[in-house]
N, C-alpha and C positions, 0 to 999 in steps of 0.2 A: 292676649294676655300681656298684663304689665309687670316692670321691672321695679323690684323692691331699690330701694334708694340707698344701699348697703350694696350691691349688684353691680353697682357702675365707678369706672374709676372716679368719674365726677365726682358722683354721689359720696364714695367712700372721703374725697377730700371735703367735701361740703362738710360731712358729717363731723369730721377731727376740728374743723374750724367752727362747727357750732360747740361741740364740747370745750375746747379751749376759749371760746369766748365766754363761755356759762362758767366755769372755773374763776375766769380773769373778774367776771362781775363778782361771783360768789367771795373771792377772796381778795379782792381790792388789788390781783398783779396786774401790772401796766403800771403803775406808776414809778416813777424812778430809782433806780438805787442810792440809798444814801449814802455807803461808802464811797459808789462813782462819782455822786455830785458833793461830797466834802475834799475828795483826795483828788481827781479826775483819774484813777487808777482803775482796773479790775477789781472787783473785790472776787475771792477765791469760788463763788458760785457762778459768775459770770457766764453767759451763754448754755447755761442749764436745763432752764425752760424749751429753747427754741434748739436744743437737742435732743431733748424728750419727743420733741415735735418733728423733724429730723425720722426720727428713730422710727415714727409711728408712720410716716410715710413712705417709711424701707429708703431711706436716702440715707445708707449706713457711712458713705466718705464724709457728707455735710454732720452726721451726729457727732463723728468724731472730730472734726475741726471744732466746730462749736463750744462740746465740751467731752474731750474723751472719758470722764466718768459714767457718763450715762452708758456709752456701748460696752465700756467695763462690768460695771452692773449688770447689765441683760443678758450678757456674758457669762457671769458668775454663778447670778438665779439659773440659766439655763444648764449648766454645766451641774447644778447641786440637784434639779429638778430629776435629770438623766440619771444620775448615778443613786439617787436616794430610789427611784424608780427602777433602775437595775437591779439594786444591793433585795429590794421586793422582790421582785420578777424572779429571780434568780437565788432567792432564801441565803445569801452572801454578803453579811451585815458590810463586812469589809470593803465591800463596793460604793459605800456613800462615802464621800470623799470628806468633810466635816473640819475643814483649815478655816474655820471662820477670824477666827485671829490675825491669818497668814492673808487673807481676802482683804481685811481691813486696813492693814497696813499695809500693801498696796495700793487700797483704793487713796488712802492717805497721800501716796508717794505721789500718785498719779495729778491729784488736786492740787498739792502744792508745786510741782512742776509744771504743772499747765497754766498756773497763778503766775509761776516766775518768768514764763515764757512770753505769756503774753503783755506783763507789765515790762518786759525787758525790752520788748519790740517797739511797744507804747513811747516808753521816756527815751530808750537813747537810739531809736531808729525811728522814732516818727511813724510809724506804723500801726495805726488802728485796727486789730484783725477781726473783730468782729463785725464791722458794717463792710469790709471785704469778703465777706463769708455769706453775704445774702441772698 
């Protein structure tokens, strides 16, 4: 009996690499960031793609270190789905959280705090955080 490619750890890693490779070719991702090239600073989204990749690999710590918004977004989506499902199952509409404005404001705060921290470490401390996280 043969094993399917997604049933092995090696196969799942290869499949994730193939998906990311296809997306890079399709969208032209992988080119240098224009903001970083012009200013030498990180853009607010720097590390986001790597964070998604690490989240898909199941490495939550590295995903958070690359860009905390990705893990926050995954947690918000999971919370929304669970609360919506609970409200449907138990016929209690008030169980569905629906705090979209709050979630968006928290997400924006995370992006700004992450951007300021990474650039502070780069400019004033001389620490390039993203290469350290590879």
